[in-house]
N, C-alpha and C positions, 0 to 999 in steps of 0.2 A: 425422502427426505431431501431438501433443499441442497443444492453445493456449497461446499464448506458449511454448511450448517454443523452443529453440536463439536465445534473444534476440539471441546475439552478433552474428547473419547481417542483422539488420534494418534496416542501416544505411541502404539506399537507402531503402525506405519513409520513413524519420525524414525525410531530406534532402527529399523529394517532399513531405511533411507541410510540412515548414517552408518550402518555396519557397511551396506554395500560401498559407498563412497570410500571409505578405510580402505576396502580390500581392491579400491580400482574399477568397481562398477558402478555400470549408470543404475537408478533404481526405476524401473519400467512398467508398474502396474498402470493400467490404463485407467483414464478417467470413465467412473463409473461401475468399476469394482469397489465393493464392498471393503473397508478398512476400520473393522471394529462396528460401531455404531454409526459410521461418518460413512457418505458415499462422497467419491470427489468424479465431478461432471466435466465436460467441456461447456462453455457458456451455449444458451439456448438460442442466441443470435449470431455468432460464430463460434468458431472453436475455441477463443479465447476465452478467458476468466480472467475479469479484471473488479480489483475489491478494494475498498476505500477503509479507514478507520479511523476512529479519535476515541481517543480517552478524554473525558470531560465531568464534571459535578453535576449535582443535581438541577442545575440553574443552567446548564448547557456552555461552562465557562472551561476552555482549557488552560486558560493562566489567571493569575491576578494581574491586577493592573499595574503592577510592577514588572510582569513578564516572568514572574517565578511559574515554575510548572513540575520541578521535580519533587516528588511524582506526588501527581492526584491520584494515579489507580493505585490500588493494592498490588499486592506479592501475585495473588492469580491472575488479574486484569495483565499484569507486565508480562508475568507467563504465557496467557494467551496471545499476545501480540508477536511473542517469540514464536509460539508453535506457527502461527501464520506466516511469518518471514521463511521456518522452516519447511513448507508446504509449498512455498511460490518459487519460480523463476526469477525473479526480480522484482526488488522493494525500489520504489519511488520517492523520493522528496523533492520539495523545493529548495532555491538558494539559499532563503532567508532561515530556513530551519537549519540545512547543513552547515550555515555558519553560528547561528545563536545557539545552538546545541550542542555542536560540534558531534553527533554521534556516531559510534561505530556503524550501526545496520546490521550486525551480525547476529547469530543463535547463541546466546548463551543460557539461558534459564532454561532449555530444555534442551534434550538431544536431537539434533538434526542438522542439514546441510544449510549453510549458509547461501542467500540468494546474492545473486548479481547484484551492485549496487549503483544506483541510478540516481544524478541528481540533474535538477530541470535550472538551467544558468543561461537566462537570455542573453546577458551582457557582461558574460564572464565575470562576477563578482567575487567567486570561487577561489579561495587561495590555496595555493598547491600544497599547503602545510595539513589542510582539515583530514583529519582522521578520516573521512569516508573514503579518501582517493588512496590511502594506505595500502601498500604491496603486500598483501598476503595470500597470493594464487587465485581469490576471487575476482571474476570480471568487474571490472568500474567502468562505468560510462557518465560522461556528461552531455545532456542536450543544449544545444544552445542556436541560437538564430545562424543566418547563413553570414553574416557579415562579422561576427564576433571574432576578433583574434586574442592571442594571450598563449600562453605554455600553459600546457598539461605536463603531470608528471609521465615517465615513461610508464609506458604498457594502460594508460587510460583511452580509452577511445573519446573519440569526437563526435558526435550526430550533430550535424546541422541540420536544422529545418525550417521553412518559411514564416516568419511571424504573421499572423490574422490578428488585425486592428491590434497592433502593437504586442500580443502577446503570443507564444506559443501555444496552438492550440491543442486542447485534449487528445482529440481524435488522431491529430498527427503525430504524436507522442507514443500513443499507444500503437498505430501502424509502425513506425520508426522500428518501435521493439518487437513488434510482430514480423518484419524482415529480420530481424538479426535471431529470431527463434525462440523468443520468447512469447510464452502463452499463457501461462498465468502469472499474473502482474498484481502488486501490493501497491497501493497509493497510502503510505503513511503519514505524510503530512506536508508542510503546516496545515492550518486552517484554511488560507488562501488555496492552496494547492488542491486540496478534497474537495472545496468548495465549487471550483471551475470543475472539477471532473464531475460533479454532480449536476452542475447548471447546464454543461453540456452532452448528459446523460450519456456518459461513458462509462459509468459502472455498472456489473451485474449486482455486486451485495454492498453494501455499506454495514460495517461492525462500529457500532457506537458503545464504548463501555462506559458506564456511569458509574461513579464514584460514589458515597454517601457521606458528602460535602457539600456543603452550600458559599458560593465565594463572593455572592453580592455584588460582584464587578471584576472586570476584567475582559478578555479575550473570550468571543464566540467561538463556538466550534464550528458553525457555519454560517456563512455570509451569502445569501443567493440575490437573486433580482427580484424586487417587488411584485407582489401580487395585487390583486383588486378583490378578488373573491376566494374564499376558502375552497370553493370546487374545484379553481385550479392549483391547489395543491401539488405536489408531488407524491403520488401514492406509494407507500412503502409498506406493504406487508410484511410483518416481522415476528420472528420465533425472539422467546426470552429466555435466558439461562444466567443461572445464578452463580457467578464465580468468586467463591470468599465472600468478602464483603462487598464485591460492586456486582453490577447486574449488566450482561452483555443482551442488547439488541440486534439483531441479525437482521436485516432490512435486505428485503427482494426487490431490486429494482429493475432485474432484467426485461419486464415489458415493456420498459421506454427506454433502454439500452441501443444507441444507435450501432448498426453493423461496420465493423471498422476493416475486416480483412481477414486474412488467413496467416498464421506465422509459417514459416518457409522450414523450420524445424524444431523439435524439442530439445530445450536445452538440459 
């Protein structure tokens, strides 16, 4: 069974993780050990597992033309997102999403531990009052360009990395997180951030949760460099799961994922 496939069946292990966390213990079930009907494995390229996700309409929109998006997916689709959060070490969002949506990025709709929160903010735009930076005992990290200045709230870790073609390269972001002990990483949004990770071949899997609605116009879920021929398209073998009224497409991108490195330690 594919890594992180059939997430809707992993509630028992999440509950066990939560119980151990409450008692001051660390959950240590190894990747590859069966958890109900799901297996969690390390990536096939290196020891990392990087998963992207997007929630969209049938016509692949993540928001209306006015930017309204809460909520495209139904309750089961949202619960799946929270299960993903509970199963990873770190959740990553771009600064645009952190500012516009002001998310908490915590686990609330299911039982399980909240992951470290990471914001990709090359130019230091994130306000210190953003909810993603709130002190709640969970690690908070902001990835910036080398020369970015500005104050972050106490306890927030800054990770400066070198720009590549004016942007923070996805591979450099993953490597920076891996050296800090994060080996299971969820790239949650927004569309530009997930698109850059897909284009850079830095995802093992992509979870697309499709809601039974058609928006007709609005922000697309993915925007990739144009191709000339259909046979140049990204190959993404997938499994399909029904989540209430939504449909989950679990897309396997591991065959083309570029190697990044090894995690220093498991968090």
